[in-house]
C-alpha positions, 0 to 999 in steps of 0.5 A, a space after each residue: 274738829 277741823 276739816 281736812 280741806 280747812 286745814 290745808 287752806 290754813 297751811 297754804 295761807 301760812 305759806 306752807 306748801 301742801 300737796 292735794 294728792 293723796 299718797 299712794 297706799 303701800 300694798 302689803 306684801 302678799 307672800 310671807 314666809 313662815 318665819 316672817 309670819 311667826 315673827 310678825 305674830 310674836 311682835 304684835 303680841 308684845 305689849 307696847 312698853 316692851 317694844 319701847 324698851 327693846 327699841 323695836 
């Protein structure tokens, strides 16, 4: 398996500009309303096939 730095080097050799900085991690929203929590739990319980069918 190719190491991350080797992959960056190969991309640079191909003339593809790459950033060596890691993107900042998005902080998860700390406050979640009961409705949001209920929706998230419902969504996470759905099978992937259903999500795809519903375009979620």
